N, CA, C and O atoms as a DFTB+ gen file, in Angstrom:
580 C
 N C O
     1  1     -11.165       9.813     -44.554
     2  2     -10.259       8.698     -44.734
     3  2      -8.799       9.147     -44.621
     4  3      -7.981       8.503     -43.965
     5  1      -8.492      10.284     -45.288
     6  2      -7.128      10.789     -45.236
     7  2      -6.731      11.161     -43.812
     8  3      -5.596      10.928     -43.397
     9  1      -7.693      11.756     -43.047
    10  2      -7.417      12.124     -41.663
    11  2      -7.060      10.889     -40.836
    12  3      -6.131      10.920     -40.029
    13  1      -7.793       9.819     -41.042
    14  2      -7.535       8.576     -40.327
    15  2      -6.154       8.039     -40.688
    16  3      -5.407       7.603     -39.812
    17  1      -5.815       8.070     -41.964
    18  2      -4.513       7.612     -42.432
    19  2      -3.400       8.466     -41.837
    20  3      -2.406       7.943     -41.334
    21  1      -3.575       9.789     -41.899
    22  2      -2.572      10.709     -41.377
    23  2      -2.391      10.515     -39.882
    24  3      -1.264      10.525     -39.386
    25  1      -3.498      10.339     -39.155
    26  2      -3.412      10.096     -37.716
    27  2      -2.618       8.844     -37.403
    28  3      -1.835       8.826     -36.453
    29  1      -2.814       7.788     -38.199
    30  2      -2.062       6.542     -38.019
    31  2      -0.582       6.737     -38.274
    32  3       0.249       6.196     -37.545
    33  1      -0.244       7.497     -39.291
    34  2       1.154       7.781     -39.614
    35  2       1.815       8.572     -38.482
    36  3       2.937       8.269     -38.077
    37  1       1.110       9.587     -37.976
    38  2       1.665      10.387     -36.887
    39  2       1.950       9.528     -35.665
    40  3       2.987       9.693     -35.022
    41  1       1.037       8.608     -35.334
    42  2       1.244       7.734     -34.180
    43  2       2.362       6.730     -34.438
    44  3       3.113       6.391     -33.523
    45  1       2.479       6.254     -35.672
    46  2       3.527       5.299     -36.026
    47  2       4.897       5.894     -35.751
    48  3       5.783       5.208     -35.241
    49  1       5.077       7.155     -36.081
    50  2       6.347       7.824     -35.883
    51  2       6.402       8.609     -34.576
    52  3       7.350       9.358     -34.343
    53  1       5.380       8.440     -33.711
    54  2       5.305       9.091     -32.400
    55  2       5.407      10.606     -32.506
    56  3       6.011      11.256     -31.653
    57  1       4.813      11.166     -33.559
    58  2       4.753      12.605     -33.683
    59  2       3.595      13.116     -32.834
    60  3       2.564      12.450     -32.733
    61  1       3.750      14.277     -32.228
    62  2       2.663      14.794     -31.382
    63  2       1.399      15.094     -32.192
    64  3       1.461      15.500     -33.353
    65  1       0.271      14.884     -31.553
    66  2      -1.026      15.212     -32.129
    67  2      -1.630      16.297     -31.248
    68  3      -1.716      16.134     -30.031
    69  1      -2.049      17.405     -31.858
    70  2      -2.619      18.501     -31.079
    71  2      -4.064      18.734     -31.502
    72  3      -4.365      18.837     -32.691
    73  1      -4.944      18.816     -30.524
    74  2      -6.372      19.072     -30.732
    75  2      -6.810      20.194     -29.801
    76  3      -6.050      20.621     -28.932
    77  1      -8.028      20.664     -29.985
    78  2      -8.584      21.698     -29.122
    79  2      -9.993      21.279     -28.711
    80  3     -10.788      20.837     -29.541
    81  1     -10.289      21.422     -27.430
    82  2     -11.617      21.145     -26.894
    83  2     -12.241      22.480     -26.498
    84  3     -11.583      23.320     -25.883
    85  1     -13.510      22.675     -26.850
    86  2     -14.244      23.866     -26.418
    87  2     -15.201      23.475     -25.304
    88  3     -15.922      22.482     -25.406
    89  1     -15.200      24.262     -24.249
    90  2     -16.067      24.028     -23.100
    91  2     -16.866      25.299     -22.848
    92  3     -16.315      26.400     -22.874
    93  1     -18.159      25.146     -22.606
    94  2     -19.028      26.284     -22.318
    95  2     -19.423      26.238     -20.851
    96  3     -20.134      25.332     -20.417
    97  1     -18.959      27.217     -20.098
    98  2     -19.365      27.302     -18.698
    99  2     -20.697      28.048     -18.618
   100  3     -21.042      28.829     -19.506
   101  1     -21.429      27.796     -17.548
   102  2     -22.749      28.420     -17.382
   103  2     -22.851      29.272     -16.121
   104  3     -23.849      29.964     -15.917
   105  1     -21.822      29.223     -15.275
   106  2     -21.825      29.974     -14.017
   107  2     -20.518      30.740     -13.886
   108  3     -19.552      30.463     -14.595
   109  1     -20.496      31.697     -12.981
   110  2     -19.245      32.433     -12.759
   111  2     -18.159      31.495     -12.256
   112  3     -17.019      31.555     -12.717
   113  1     -18.508      30.632     -11.318
   114  2     -17.537      29.681     -10.780
   115  2     -18.125      28.281     -10.825
   116  3     -19.214      28.033     -10.306
   117  1     -17.399      27.378     -11.444
   118  2     -17.820      25.978     -11.488
   119  2     -16.652      25.098     -11.907
   120  3     -15.711      25.549     -12.559
   121  1     -16.737      23.846     -11.518
   122  2     -15.784      22.834     -11.956
   123  2     -16.524      21.943     -12.946
   124  3     -17.538      21.330     -12.611
   125  1     -16.006      21.878     -14.167
   126  2     -16.651      21.132     -15.243
   127  2     -15.782      19.935     -15.590
   128  3     -14.634      20.096     -16.003
   129  1     -16.323      18.740     -15.424
   130  2     -15.532      17.549     -15.753
   131  2     -15.397      17.415     -17.268
   132  3     -16.386      17.470     -17.999
   133  1     -14.164      17.242     -17.725
   134  2     -13.879      17.117     -19.158
   135  2     -13.162      15.804     -19.487
   136  3     -12.590      15.665     -20.568
   137  1     -13.190      14.849     -18.565
   138  2     -12.476      13.579     -18.751
   139  2     -12.908      12.879     -20.034
   140  3     -12.061      12.414     -20.797
   141  1     -14.206      12.799     -20.282
   142  2     -14.701      12.099     -21.471
   143  2     -14.221      12.776     -22.757
   144  3     -13.783      12.106     -23.692
   145  1     -14.308      14.108     -22.796
   146  2     -13.877      14.844     -23.983
   147  2     -12.394      14.628     -24.258
   148  3     -11.983      14.488     -25.409
   149  1     -11.591      14.603     -23.190
   150  2     -10.151      14.370     -23.341
   151  2      -9.901      12.933     -23.801
   152  3      -9.087      12.697     -24.693
   153  1     -10.599      11.983     -23.195
   154  2     -10.419      10.564     -23.545
   155  2     -10.683      10.301     -25.024
   156  3     -10.082       9.405     -25.617
   157  1     -11.574      11.074     -25.611
   158  2     -11.890      10.892     -27.033
   159  2     -10.693      11.130     -27.943
   160  3     -10.721      10.718     -29.102
   161  1      -9.659      11.775     -27.459
   162  2      -8.486      12.094     -28.276
   163  2      -7.299      11.178     -28.012
   164  3      -6.247      11.336     -28.633
   165  1      -7.452      10.228     -27.103
   166  2      -6.354       9.316     -26.758
   167  2      -6.301       8.183     -27.785
   168  3      -7.327       7.560     -28.058
   169  1      -5.124       7.902     -28.360
   170  2      -4.998       6.815     -29.342
   171  2      -5.379       5.458     -28.757
   172  3      -5.126       5.181     -27.585
   173  1      -5.988       4.620     -29.586
   174  2      -6.437       3.303     -29.124
   175  2      -5.292       2.335     -28.878
   176  3      -5.452       1.358     -28.147
   177  1      -4.151       2.594     -29.475
   178  2      -2.985       1.735     -29.262
   179  2      -1.806       2.589     -28.838
   180  3      -1.775       3.794     -29.085
   181  1      -0.846       1.959     -28.202
   182  2       0.362       2.658     -27.780
   183  2       0.210       3.289     -26.418
   184  3      -0.824       3.185     -25.759
   185  1       1.286       3.950     -26.022
   186  2       1.301       4.616     -24.724
   187  2       2.066       5.920     -24.839
   188  3       2.856       6.115     -25.762
   189  1       1.822       6.801     -23.895
   190  2       2.478       8.105     -23.905
   191  2       1.865       8.993     -22.850
   192  3       1.374       8.523     -21.824
   193  1       1.902      10.297     -23.121
   194  2       1.313      11.249     -22.189
   195  2       0.362      12.175     -22.936
   196  3       0.555      12.494     -24.110
   197  1      -0.651      12.586     -22.226
   198  2      -1.634      13.548     -22.725
   199  2      -1.429      14.823     -21.913
   200  3      -1.597      14.832     -20.693
   201  1      -1.068      15.883     -22.598
   202  2      -0.862      17.168     -21.936
   203  2      -2.031      18.088     -22.256
   204  3      -2.433      18.213     -23.413
   205  1      -2.573      18.730     -21.233
   206  2      -3.681      19.669     -21.399
   207  2      -3.226      21.044     -20.954
   208  3      -2.504      21.182     -19.966
   209  1      -3.654      22.067     -21.692
   210  2      -3.283      23.441     -21.373
   211  2      -4.434      24.358     -21.727
   212  3      -5.025      24.231     -22.800
   213  1      -4.758      25.280     -20.837
   214  2      -5.773      26.280     -21.137
   215  2      -5.096      27.628     -21.379
   216  3      -4.179      28.015     -20.655
   217  1      -5.557      28.323     -22.393
   218  2      -4.947      29.592     -22.799
   219  2      -5.635      30.787     -22.152
   220  3      -5.610      31.889     -22.701
   221  1      -6.237      30.584     -21.016
   222  2      -6.995      31.639     -20.354
   223  2      -6.360      31.970     -18.997
   224  3      -5.693      31.131     -18.392
   225  1      -6.575      33.186     -18.537
   226  2      -5.981      33.611     -17.262
   227  2      -6.971      33.617     -16.102
   228  3      -6.602      33.949     -14.976
   229  1      -8.229      33.251     -16.368
   230  2      -9.219      33.221     -15.284
   231  2      -9.906      31.866     -15.169
   232  3     -10.995      31.766     -14.603
   233  1      -9.286      30.840     -15.694
   234  2      -9.742      29.469     -15.451
   235  2      -8.497      28.595     -15.346
   236  3      -7.407      28.999     -15.752
   237  1      -8.668      27.418     -14.810
   238  2      -7.539      26.520     -14.630
   239  2      -7.941      25.092     -14.927
   240  3      -9.062      24.819     -15.356
   241  1      -7.010      24.186     -14.690
   242  2      -7.243      22.758     -14.870
   243  2      -6.773      22.031     -13.617
   244  3      -5.795      22.429     -12.983
   245  1      -7.477      20.965     -13.271
   246  2      -7.056      20.151     -12.145
   247  2      -7.557      18.729     -12.325
   248  3      -8.453      18.465     -13.127
   249  1      -6.967      17.826     -11.570
   250  2      -7.427      16.437     -11.482
   251  2      -7.856      16.231     -10.039
   252  3      -7.103      16.515      -9.108
   253  1      -9.093      15.728      -9.861
   254  2      -9.582      15.508      -8.513
   255  2     -10.695      14.471      -8.543
   256  3     -11.003      13.902      -9.590
   257  1     -11.286      14.238      -7.397
   258  2     -12.320      13.203      -7.269
   259  2     -13.535      13.512      -8.143
   260  3     -14.016      14.643      -8.199
   261  1     -14.019      12.456      -8.830
   262  2     -15.216      12.631      -9.651
   263  2     -16.367      11.732      -9.211
   264  3     -17.356      11.610      -9.933
   265  1     -16.261      11.106      -8.050
   266  2     -17.324      10.224      -7.570
   267  2     -18.360      10.979      -6.732
   268  3     -19.558      10.720      -6.843
   269  1     -17.907      11.894      -5.909
   270  2     -18.794      12.621      -5.003
   271  2     -18.831      14.094      -5.414
   272  3     -17.822      14.787      -5.285
   273  1     -19.975      14.590      -5.908
   274  2     -20.068      15.984      -6.354
   275  2     -19.831      16.995      -5.229
   276  3     -19.561      18.165      -5.500
   277  1     -19.929      16.560      -3.980
   278  2     -19.670      17.466      -2.864
   279  2     -18.229      17.968      -2.864
   280  3     -17.953      19.070      -2.390
   281  1     -17.313      17.163      -3.394
   282  2     -15.903      17.578      -3.436
   283  2     -15.756      18.832      -4.285
   284  3     -15.057      19.765      -3.891
   285  1     -16.412      18.867      -5.457
   286  2     -16.358      20.058      -6.313
   287  2     -16.895      21.280      -5.566
   288  3     -16.299      22.356      -5.608
   289  1     -18.009      21.104      -4.895
   290  2     -18.620      22.214      -4.168
   291  2     -17.736      22.681      -3.014
   292  3     -17.646      23.877      -2.736
   293  1     -17.083      21.730      -2.343
   294  2     -16.187      22.084      -1.232
   295  2     -14.985      22.876      -1.736
   296  3     -14.570      23.844      -1.098
   297  1     -14.425      22.476      -2.869
   298  2     -13.293      23.209      -3.443
   299  2     -13.712      24.635      -3.772
   300  3     -13.023      25.589      -3.410
   301  1     -14.835      24.779      -4.453
   302  2     -15.307      26.113      -4.833
   303  2     -15.620      26.969      -3.602
   304  3     -15.284      28.152      -3.568
   305  1     -16.261      26.375      -2.598
   306  2     -16.595      27.104      -1.370
   307  2     -15.338      27.602      -0.677
   308  3     -15.274      28.755      -0.251
   309  1     -14.337      26.734      -0.563
   310  2     -13.095      27.126       0.104
   311  2     -12.406      28.261      -0.648
   312  3     -11.966      29.235      -0.037
   313  1     -12.312      28.138      -1.965
   314  2     -11.664      29.192      -2.756
   315  2     -12.435      30.509      -2.679
   316  3     -11.836      31.579      -2.569
   317  1     -13.763      30.426      -2.736
   318  2     -14.599      31.631      -2.677
   319  2     -14.458      32.336      -1.325
   320  3     -14.384      33.563      -1.266
   321  1     -14.421      31.557      -0.241
   322  2     -14.284      32.140       1.095
   323  2     -12.876      32.670       1.346
   324  3     -12.698      33.660       2.055
   325  1     -11.890      32.018       0.770
   326  2     -10.496      32.417       0.970
   327  2     -10.134      33.620       0.103
   328  3      -9.391      34.503       0.531
   329  1     -10.667      33.646      -1.126
   330  2     -10.362      34.720      -2.078
   331  2     -11.684      35.271      -2.614
   332  3     -12.142      34.839      -3.672
   333  1     -12.300      36.212      -1.908
   334  2     -13.594      36.749      -2.350
   335  2     -13.453      37.624      -3.600
   336  3     -12.394      38.200      -3.849
   337  1     -14.526      37.714      -4.374
   338  2     -14.496      38.526      -5.593
   339  2     -14.246      39.999      -5.281
   340  3     -13.449      40.658      -5.949
   341  1     -14.926      40.501      -4.274
   342  2     -14.791      41.915      -3.930
   343  2     -13.976      42.039      -2.644
   344  3     -14.495      41.889      -1.538
   345  1     -12.704      42.314      -2.820
   346  2     -11.771      42.483      -1.712
   347  2     -11.286      43.928      -1.762
   348  3     -10.902      44.415      -2.825
   349  1     -11.300      44.609      -0.632
   350  2     -10.984      46.044      -0.597
   351  2      -9.653      46.408      -1.252
   352  3      -9.523      47.493      -1.818
   353  1      -8.682      45.531      -1.184
   354  2      -7.358      45.854      -1.709
   355  2      -7.160      45.618      -3.197
   356  3      -6.158      46.065      -3.756
   357  1      -8.092      44.924      -3.861
   358  2      -7.924      44.636      -5.284
   359  2      -8.034      45.924      -6.106
   360  3      -8.917      46.748      -5.867
   361  1      -7.130      46.087      -7.071
   362  2      -7.109      47.296      -7.892
   363  2      -7.544      47.050      -9.335
   364  3      -7.887      47.997     -10.042
   365  1      -7.535      45.812      -9.775
   366  2      -7.889      45.488     -11.167
   367  2      -9.319      45.945     -11.446
   368  3     -10.243      45.553     -10.734
   369  1      -9.505      46.761     -12.463
   370  2     -10.786      47.431     -12.713
   371  2     -11.901      46.493     -13.180
   372  3     -13.068      46.881     -13.134
   373  1     -11.589      45.288     -13.622
   374  2     -12.631      44.375     -14.111
   375  2     -13.314      43.591     -12.998
   376  3     -14.238      42.824     -13.271
   377  1     -12.889      43.762     -11.767
   378  2     -13.463      43.065     -10.605
   379  2     -13.382      41.541     -10.742
   380  3     -14.276      40.820     -10.299
   381  1     -12.301      41.063     -11.360
   382  2     -12.100      39.616     -11.448
   383  2     -10.696      39.215     -10.998
   384  3     -10.169      38.185     -11.418
   385  1     -10.101      40.039     -10.142
   386  2      -8.777      39.692      -9.603
   387  2      -8.814      38.346      -8.903
   388  3      -7.858      37.575      -8.971
   389  1      -9.924      38.066      -8.226
   390  2     -10.060      36.776      -7.545
   391  2      -9.935      35.619      -8.530
   392  3      -9.333      34.593      -8.214
   393  1     -10.507      35.784      -9.731
   394  2     -10.452      34.727     -10.746
   395  2      -9.022      34.501     -11.214
   396  3      -8.623      33.359     -11.442
   397  1      -8.249      35.565     -11.361
   398  2      -6.849      35.437     -11.759
   399  2      -6.039      34.703     -10.690
   400  3      -5.203      33.857     -11.008
   401  1      -6.288      35.028      -9.438
   402  2      -5.562      34.383      -8.338
   403  2      -5.932      32.903      -8.246
   404  3      -5.052      32.051      -8.122
   405  1      -7.219      32.595      -8.305
   406  2      -7.676      31.197      -8.234
   407  2      -7.119      30.382      -9.392
   408  3      -6.709      29.236      -9.212
   409  1      -7.104      30.974     -10.574
   410  2      -6.554      30.298     -11.745
   411  2      -5.069      29.984     -11.541
   412  3      -4.605      28.895     -11.878
   413  1      -4.337      30.940     -10.992
   414  2      -2.910      30.716     -10.731
   415  2      -2.696      29.598      -9.719
   416  3      -1.768      28.800      -9.856
   417  1      -3.551      29.540      -8.706
   418  2      -3.427      28.480      -7.698
   419  2      -3.734      27.100      -8.273
   420  3      -3.065      26.125      -7.929
   421  1      -4.740      27.006      -9.147
   422  2      -5.112      25.717      -9.736
   423  2      -4.113      25.293     -10.815
   424  3      -3.810      24.108     -10.949
   425  1      -3.614      26.236     -11.566
   426  2      -2.670      25.939     -12.633
   427  2      -3.359      25.884     -13.983
   428  3      -4.569      25.677     -14.068
   429  1      -2.580      26.072     -15.035
   430  2      -3.128      26.120     -16.390
   431  2      -2.895      24.846     -17.183
   432  3      -3.253      24.782     -18.359
   433  1      -2.295      23.816     -16.556
   434  2      -2.027      22.580     -17.300
   435  2      -2.032      21.363     -16.380
   436  3      -1.804      21.462     -15.174
   437  1      -2.300      20.217     -16.991
   438  2      -2.167      18.921     -16.321
   439  2      -1.607      17.927     -17.345
   440  3      -1.772      18.102     -18.553
   441  1      -0.952      16.897     -16.846
   442  2      -0.376      15.857     -17.697
   443  2      -0.836      14.503     -17.175
   444  3      -0.748      14.225     -15.979
   445  1      -1.326      13.663     -18.082
   446  2      -1.849      12.350     -17.704
   447  2      -1.236      11.305     -18.621
   448  3      -1.270      11.471     -19.840
   449  1      -0.671      10.226     -18.068
   450  2      -0.199       9.145     -18.944
   451  2      -1.399       8.380     -19.513
   452  3      -2.483       8.376     -18.931
   453  1      -1.176       7.732     -20.666
   454  2      -2.216       6.891     -21.255
   455  2      -1.589       5.614     -21.793
   456  3      -0.387       5.553     -22.053
   457  1      -2.425       4.595     -21.954
   458  2      -1.974       3.332     -22.535
   459  2      -3.166       2.662     -23.199
   460  3      -4.219       2.492     -22.584
   461  1      -2.992       2.286     -24.458
   462  2      -3.997       1.553     -25.230
   463  2      -5.401       2.150     -25.098
   464  3      -6.354       1.448     -24.757
   465  1      -5.515       3.426     -25.368
   466  2      -6.811       4.087     -25.414
   467  2      -7.374       4.540     -24.089
   468  3      -8.481       5.077     -24.050
   469  1      -6.647       4.343     -22.997
   470  2      -7.168       4.702     -21.673
   471  2      -6.233       5.673     -20.970
   472  3      -5.019       5.474     -20.914
   473  1      -6.838       6.733     -20.432
   474  2      -6.083       7.617     -19.550
   475  2      -5.814       6.857     -18.259
   476  3      -6.715       6.207     -17.729
   477  1      -4.606       6.927     -17.750
   478  2      -4.250       6.170     -16.560
   479  2      -4.530       6.976     -15.291
   480  3      -3.645       7.226     -14.473
   481  1      -5.787       7.368     -15.164
   482  2      -6.255       8.074     -13.979
   483  2      -6.592       7.068     -12.886
   484  3      -6.860       5.901     -13.170
   485  1      -6.576       7.519     -11.652
   486  2      -6.987       6.671     -10.544
   487  2      -8.490       6.423     -10.577
   488  3      -9.221       7.086     -11.313
   489  1      -8.942       5.474      -9.785
   490  2     -10.342       5.058      -9.768
   491  2     -11.307       6.222      -9.608
   492  3     -12.339       6.264     -10.278
   493  1     -10.992       7.159      -8.738
   494  2     -11.912       8.247      -8.440
   495  2     -11.508       9.567      -9.078
   496  3     -12.082      10.608      -8.757
   497  1     -10.537       9.540      -9.969
   498  2     -10.035      10.785     -10.545
   499  2     -10.756      11.195     -11.822
   500  3     -11.115      10.359     -12.651
   501  1     -10.957      12.499     -11.958
   502  2     -11.496      13.094     -13.170
   503  2     -10.729      14.367     -13.483
   504  3     -10.087      14.946     -12.606
   505  1     -10.798      14.797     -14.725
   506  2     -10.133      16.026     -15.166
   507  2     -11.177      17.138     -15.193
   508  3     -12.273      16.961     -15.726
   509  1     -10.829      18.278     -14.618
   510  2     -11.779      19.380     -14.512
   511  2     -11.224      20.675     -15.079
   512  3     -10.061      21.020     -14.869
   513  1     -12.080      21.383     -15.802
   514  2     -11.844      22.782     -16.106
   515  2     -12.405      23.557     -14.922
   516  3     -13.555      23.357     -14.532
   517  1     -11.603      24.429     -14.359
   518  2     -12.002      25.225     -13.200
   519  2     -12.344      26.633     -13.682
   520  3     -11.453      27.436     -13.955
   521  1     -13.617      26.920     -13.782
   522  2     -14.084      28.230     -14.248
   523  2     -14.207      29.173     -13.063
   524  3     -14.845      28.851     -12.061
   525  1     -13.579      30.356     -13.192
   526  2     -13.646      31.346     -12.124
   527  2     -14.154      32.707     -12.599
   528  3     -14.222      33.646     -11.806
   529  1     -14.512      32.829     -13.884
   530  2     -14.963      34.111     -14.415
   531  2     -15.948      33.895     -15.561
   532  3     -15.850      34.536     -16.607
   533  1     -16.900      32.983     -15.349
   534  2     -17.860      32.647     -16.396
   535  2     -19.084      33.525     -16.314
   536  3     -19.156      34.456     -15.512
   537  1     -20.004      33.226     -17.122
   538  2     -20.104      32.127     -18.086
   539  2     -19.390      32.531     -19.386
   540  3     -19.496      33.669     -19.844
   541  1     -18.659      31.564     -19.966
   542  2     -17.852      31.826     -21.160
   543  2     -17.607      30.542     -21.938
   544  3     -17.869      29.436     -21.464
   545  1     -17.093      30.730     -23.157
   546  2     -16.550      29.587     -23.889
   547  2     -15.051      29.530     -23.572
   548  3     -14.354      30.541     -23.643
   549  1     -14.583      28.369     -23.232
   550  2     -13.168      28.155     -22.922
   551  2     -12.586      27.132     -23.893
   552  3     -13.297      26.283     -24.430
   553  1     -11.292      27.234     -24.101
   554  2     -10.598      26.291     -24.970
   555  2      -9.484      25.599     -24.180
   556  3      -8.756      26.231     -23.414
   557  1      -9.375      24.293     -24.388
   558  2      -8.303      23.523     -23.789
   559  2      -7.539      22.840     -24.912
   560  3      -8.130      22.144     -25.738
   561  1      -6.247      23.036     -24.943
   562  2      -5.408      22.371     -25.930
   563  2      -5.049      21.002     -25.401
   564  3      -4.634      20.860     -24.251
   565  1      -5.209      19.989     -26.244
   566  2      -4.872      18.609     -25.906
   567  2      -3.715      18.204     -26.807
   568  3      -3.844      18.202     -28.031
   569  1      -2.592      17.863     -26.202
   570  2      -1.456      17.388     -26.986
   571  2      -1.144      15.965     -26.564
   572  3      -0.929      15.678     -25.386
   573  1      -1.125      15.076     -27.553
   574  2      -0.839      13.667     -27.322
   575  2       0.602      13.398     -27.746
   576  3       0.964      13.587     -28.908
   577  1       1.412      12.957     -26.797
   578  2       2.816      12.636     -27.066
   579  2       3.072      11.158     -26.844
   580  3       4.198      10.693     -27.020
């Protein structure tokens, strides 16, 4: 009850709300849709922005099509072919330099506006955690402003 009251007070004064989402990847490389998990933290009233940030250096975040699963596979295929895991010039001893590069290209944050409980994504858009060095548990910080 107190949490609900406190949450209402924070929104009344437009103070930021920060949450954390945990995601478990099952493959070395995969795109995991997290739109529903993020939507669960959006206030039912008011408007603002939802900022997402991952604190990892071998995964990223992106917004892309969520209607056709082939798009996810095409993105992963292109990145894998363009930046292979085992490249003769890589010096990083953990053999995951490719994951660091892919993560940098995708980015570690996304920002989405919201209004009255809904993320203002396009019809075919979804939010994805881009795993490049799994399987692991990943954390995404959700800040509601």
